[in-house]
C-alpha positions in Angstrom: 0.0 0.0 0.0 1.2 3.5 -0.9 0.0 6.4 1.4 0.6 10.1 1.0 0.4 12.1 4.2 -0.5 15.8 3.9 -1.7 17.2 7.2 -2.1 20.5 8.9 -0.8 21.2 12.4 -2.9 20.4 15.4 -3.0 23.9 16.8 -1.9 24.1 20.4 -0.5 20.6 20.5 1.4 19.3 17.5 3.3 20.9 14.6 2.8 19.7 11.0 6.0 17.7 11.2 5.0 16.1 14.5 1.6 15.2 13.0 3.3 13.5 10.0 5.6 11.5 12.3 2.7 10.3 14.5 0.6 9.3 11.5 3.5 7.5 9.8 4.2 5.5 13.0 0.6 4.5 13.3 0.3 3.4 9.7 3.4 1.3 10.0 1.9 -0.4 13.1 -1.1 -1.2 10.9 1.2 -2.5 8.0 4.9 -2.6 8.4 5.4 -2.9 4.6 3.4 0.3 3.9 5.1 2.8 1.6 4.7 6.3 3.1 5.2 9.6 1.3 4.7 12.9 3.1 4.9 16.6 2.6 4.7 19.7 4.8 1.9 21.6 3.2 -0.1 24.8 3.7 -3.4 26.1 2.5 -1.8 29.6 2.4 -2.2 30.4 6.0 0.1 29.8 8.9 3.1 27.7 7.8 2.9 28.8 4.1 6.4 30.3 4.1 7.9 27.3 5.9 6.3 24.9 3.4 7.7 26.9 0.5 11.2 27.0 2.0 11.2 23.3 2.4 10.6 22.8 -1.3 13.6 25.0 -2.2 16.4 25.7 0.3 17.9 28.3 -2.1 15.0 30.8 -1.3 16.5 33.7 0.7 14.8 34.8 3.9 14.3 38.6 3.9 13.8 40.2 7.3 11.9 43.4 7.0 10.8 46.1 9.4 7.0 46.4 9.3 4.0 46.7 11.6 1.7 44.2 13.3 -2.1 44.2 13.0 -2.3 47.1 15.5 0.4 49.2 13.8 3.2 48.5 16.3 6.7 48.2 14.8 7.9 44.6 14.3 10.2 42.6 12.0 8.8 39.9 9.8 10.2 37.6 7.2 9.3 36.7 3.6 10.9 34.5 1.0 12.7 35.8 -2.0 14.2 34.0 -5.1 16.4 36.8 -6.5 17.4 34.8 -9.6 13.8 34.3 -10.7 12.4 37.5 -9.1 9.8 35.6 -7.1 8.6 36.6 -3.6 6.7 34.5 -1.1 4.8 36.4 1.5 2.9 34.8 4.4 0.2 37.2 5.5 0.2 35.8 9.1 3.8 36.9 9.6 2.8 40.6 9.8 -1.0 40.5 10.1 -1.6 37.3 12.0 -3.9 36.5 14.9 -1.0 35.0 16.8 0.7 38.4 17.0 -2.1 39.6 19.3 -3.2 38.5 22.8 -6.8 37.7 23.1 -7.8 41.0 24.6 -6.3 42.9 21.7 -8.3 41.2 19.0 -10.7 43.7 17.4 -11.1 43.6 13.6 -12.4 47.2 13.7 -8.9 48.3 14.7 -6.6 45.8 12.9 -5.0 46.3 9.5 -3.2 44.4 6.8 -0.8 47.4 6.4 2.1 45.3 7.7 1.6 42.7 5.0 1.5 45.5 2.4 4.9 46.7 3.7 6.4 43.3 3.0 4.9 43.3 -0.5 6.2 46.8 -1.2 9.7 45.8 0.0 9.7 42.8 -2.4 8.6 45.0 -5.3 11.4 47.4 -4.6 13.9 44.4 -4.7 12.6 43.6 -8.1 10.0 40.9 -7.5 8.2 40.2 -10.8 5.9 37.5 -9.2 4.5 37.5 -5.8 2.7 34.6 -4.1 0.7 35.8 -1.1 -0.3 33.2 1.4 -3.6 34.1 3.0 -5.0 32.9 6.3 -4.5 33.2 10.0 -5.2 36.9 9.9 -6.4 39.2 12.7 -7.9 41.5 10.1 -11.2 42.4 8.4 -10.1 45.4 6.3 -10.9 44.1 2.8 -7.2 44.4 2.0 -7.1 48.2 2.2 -4.1 48.1 4.5 -2.1 46.3 1.8 -3.4 48.7 -0.8 -2.4 51.7 1.3 1.2 50.4 1.7 1.4 50.3 -2.1 0.2 53.8 -2.6 -3.6 53.7 -2.7 -5.4 56.3 -0.7 -8.9 55.8 0.8 -10.6 59.1 1.4 -13.6 60.2 3.4 -16.3 62.6 2.2 -14.0 65.6 3.0 -11.2 64.2 1.0 -9.1 63.3 4.0 -7.2 59.9 4.1 -8.7 57.3 6.3 -6.9 54.8 8.5 -6.5 51.4 6.9 -8.7 49.5 9.4 -11.9 47.5 9.3 -13.7 50.3 11.2 -12.9 52.8 8.5 -14.4 50.9 5.6 -17.9 52.4 6.1 -16.5 55.9 5.8 -14.8 55.4 2.4 -16.1 58.0 -0.1 -13.5 57.7 -2.9 -10.3 55.9 -3.9 -7.2 57.7 -5.1 -4.9 55.5 -7.1 -2.6 58.2 -8.4 0.3 57.4 -6.1 0.4 53.6 -6.6 3.9 52.1 -6.9 4.8 51.9 -10.5 6.5 48.5 -9.9 3.0 47.0 -9.4 2.1 47.6 -13.0 4.4 44.9 -14.3 4.2 42.5 -11.4 2.1 39.3 -11.3 0.3 38.6 -8.0 -1.1 35.3 -6.9 -3.4 34.9 -3.8 -2.8 31.5 -2.3 -5.6 30.0 -0.3 -8.3 27.3 -0.2 -11.1 29.4 1.1 -14.2 29.7 -1.1 -16.2 32.3 0.8 -17.5 35.4 -1.0 -16.8 38.8 0.4 -20.3 39.6 1.8 -23.3 38.1 3.5 -23.9 35.1 5.8 -21.1 33.1 4.2 -18.8 36.2 3.9 -15.6 37.4 5.5 -17.2 39.1 8.5 -20.0 36.6 9.3 -17.9 33.5 9.1 -14.5 34.5 10.4 -15.2 37.8 12.3 -16.1 36.1 15.6 -12.8 34.3 15.6 -11.1 37.6 15.5 -12.9 39.2 18.4 -16.1 40.5 16.7 -19.5 40.4 18.4 -22.7 40.3 16.5 -22.9 44.1 16.2 -19.4 44.3 15.0 -19.9 41.6 12.4 -22.8 43.6 11.0 -20.8 46.8 11.0 -17.8 45.0 9.3 -20.1 43.5 6.6 -21.6 46.9 5.9 -18.2 48.4 5.6 -17.0 45.7 3.2 -20.2 46.4 1.2 -19.3 50.0 1.1 -15.8 49.2 -0.1 -17.0 47.1 -3.0 -19.5 49.8 -4.0 -16.7 52.4 -4.2 -14.4 49.9 -6.0 -17.2 49.3 -8.6 -17.7 53.0 -9.1 -14.0 54.2 -9.0 -12.1 51.2 -10.3 -14.8 49.6 -12.5 -14.3 46.2 -10.9 -17.0 43.8 -9.5 -15.3 40.9 -7.8 -17.0 40.6 -4.4 -18.7 37.3 -5.4 -15.6 35.6 -6.7 -15.0 32.4 -4.5 -12.2 33.3 -2.1 -12.9 37.0 -2.0 -13.8 36.6 1.6 -10.5 35.0 2.5 -8.5 36.6 5.4 -11.1 39.2 6.3 -11.6 40.2 2.6 -7.9 40.3 1.8 -8.6 38.0 -1.1 -11.0 40.7 -2.4 -8.4 43.4 -1.9 -5.7 41.5 -3.7 -7.9 41.0 -6.7 -9.3 44.5 -6.7 -6.1 46.5 -6.0 -3.3 44.2 -7.2 -5.2 42.3 -9.9 -4.3 39.0 -8.2 -5.1 35.6 -9.6 -6.4 33.1 -7.1 -4.6 29.7 -6.7 -5.4 26.7 -4.5 -2.9 26.7 -1.6 -2.5 22.9 -1.4 -2.3 22.4 -5.2 0.3 25.2 -5.4 2.5 23.6 -2.7 2.0 20.1 -4.3 3.2 21.5 -7.7 6.4 22.6 -6.1 7.1 19.3 -4.3 6.7 17.1 -7.4 4.2 14.9 -5.6 1.7 15.4 -8.3 3.7 13.0 -10.5 3.0 10.3 -7.9 -0.7 11.1 -7.9 -1.1 11.3 -11.6 0.8 8.0 -12.0 -1.8 6.1 -10.0 0.6 4.8 -7.4 -1.0 6.3 -4.3 -3.8 4.2 -2.7 -4.8 6.6 0.1 -4.2 10.2 1.1 -4.2 10.9 4.8 -4.8 14.4 6.0 -5.8 16.0 9.3 -6.1 19.1 11.5 -6.9 20.0 15.1 -10.7 20.5 14.4 -12.9 19.5 11.5 -16.1 21.5 11.5 -18.6 23.1 9.1 -16.1 25.8 8.2 -13.8 23.1 6.7 -16.2 23.0 3.8 -15.3 26.6 2.9 -11.6 26.2 3.0 -8.9 25.0 5.3 -6.1 22.6 4.2 -8.3 19.5 4.7 -10.8 20.6 2.1 -8.0 21.5 -0.3 -6.5 18.0 0.2 -9.9 16.4 -0.4 -10.2 18.3 -3.7 -6.8 17.0 -4.8 -7.9 13.5 -3.9 -11.0 13.9 -6.1 -8.9 15.3 -8.9 -6.7 12.2 -9.0 -9.4 9.8 -7.8 -7.6 8.8 -4.6 -9.7 8.4 -1.5 -8.9 10.8 1.4 -9.0 9.9 5.1 -8.7 12.4 7.9 -7.6 12.5 11.5 -8.5 15.3 13.8 -8.5 16.3 17.4 -12.2 17.1 17.4 -14.9 16.3 14.8 -17.7 18.9 15.1 -19.9 18.8 12.1 -23.5 20.2 12.4 -24.7 21.1 8.9 -22.1 19.3 6.7 -21.2 15.6 6.5 -17.8 14.0 5.9 -19.0 13.2 2.4 -19.7 16.9 1.9 -16.1 17.6 2.7 -14.9 15.0 0.2 -13.6 12.6 2.8 -13.9 8.9 2.8 -13.5 8.5 6.5 -12.6 10.5 9.6 -11.4 9.6 13.1 -11.1 12.0 16.0 -8.6 11.5 18.8 -10.7 13.2 21.5 -12.8 11.0 23.7 -15.8 13.1 25.1 -15.4 11.2 28.4 -11.9 12.7 28.8 -10.9 16.3 29.5 -9.8 18.2 26.5 -6.6 19.2 28.3 -5.7 15.5 28.5 -6.3 15.0 24.8 -4.0 18.0 24.0 -1.3 16.7 26.4 -1.5 13.1 24.9 -2.1 14.2 21.3 0.9 12.5 19.7 0.2 9.1 21.3 -3.5 9.3 20.6 -2.8 10.3 17.0 -0.5 7.3 16.5 -3.3 5.0 17.8 -5.9 6.6 15.6 -3.7 6.3 12.5 -3.2 2.6 13.2 -7.0 2.1 13.2 -7.7 4.5 10.3 -7.2 2.3 7.3 -8.6 -0.9 8.7 -11.5 -2.4 6.8 -10.3 -0.6 3.6 
C-alpha cells in the first residue's frame, strides 16, 4: 500500500512535522510494509512560508521592518528568489492573529498594512511575481491596508485619508490610485488560499470569520456593511466587480483586496505547494492508494476552505480516497461526504478532559492512525 500524508498542524499541541511523524508511526503499526510519502503543506495560512522554503532551500529569507495588525513596529520575514524574481509572503507573519493577545483582537482596529509593507519591499527588490499566502489573519479590512502600503489612498467625504482598518471601511467615499507604486504595473500577484467564501453576506468574511477575530454580532454587522461600502466604491471608481468571486472573503476580505487592487489571480494553496514538491507525479501515476490528512478541528467551516478541504479536492482530482484524522470532529450542517472525505477519526474522547487530549495528542494520533485504514 502507498499512502501520501498531507496534514495541517494540530494547533496548540502538534506541529505539522509532528503530525506526520505520528501518522506514519501508526500506519506502520497497521502495515509494516506500507510505503509512506509525506509533505509539509499549507493552504496559504500559517506555515505557508515554511512549506515553501522546504521545497527550495535556495530561497532567501528577507527580514523586513514592518507593523503588526495594530500598527506596532515589528520585524517579519518573507521568502525571495532573487534569480527568478519571485517573492513568497505569508500574511500571518505581519497581520496574523498569533501576533495579538486575546484582549487585543478587534477587527475594527486591525489592519493588513504590515503585509503590504512586506509586499512593497519585495517589489522594490525587483520581484516580478508575488505569491501571497492568505490565512491566520487578525484583520477584516478588505485588504485596504495592503493597498495603502502600495500607494492607494482611501478618502472620506471631506477628501481626508482614512486609516486602513476594518472600522474605517464604512467611511470610504473615494479611492485615489494616483500614487500607486509603478512596480506594481508589471508584477504578477497570486493569492494562495483554499477558502471559497465570498466577500459579503452570511457566508462572507465578517460573518464566518469575524467572531474568531474578536467581533461580536454588532461588530460583524458593521464590518459586513463596511465591506459592502468598499465594494460599492471599487465598482464606481475602479470599475471592478469581484465581491462574489469564491475566495474574495479569505482573510477578512484580503482575497478581495488583492484581486481589486493588485489584480491578483487566485490559486489553491494545497495544489500550489504540491506542484512545487513534485508529488503530483506520484498522484497522476496512480501509485497512491490513500491520502491521509488532518487538523486539530474539522467542522462546518472546513467545507469553505482549510487545508483538509484542499487535500480532499486534490484526492477527487486524482481519484484517490482521502481519510482524515482530527483532534475534534464537530460537524453540524455538513457531512464528511460533503467535505470530500472517505473516513474521519477523531482522537478526542468526550469522556476525557480536552486538556488531557491535548497533552497526549501524539500518542492518541498514533493509535488513531493505526486504526484509520482498517476495513479498507
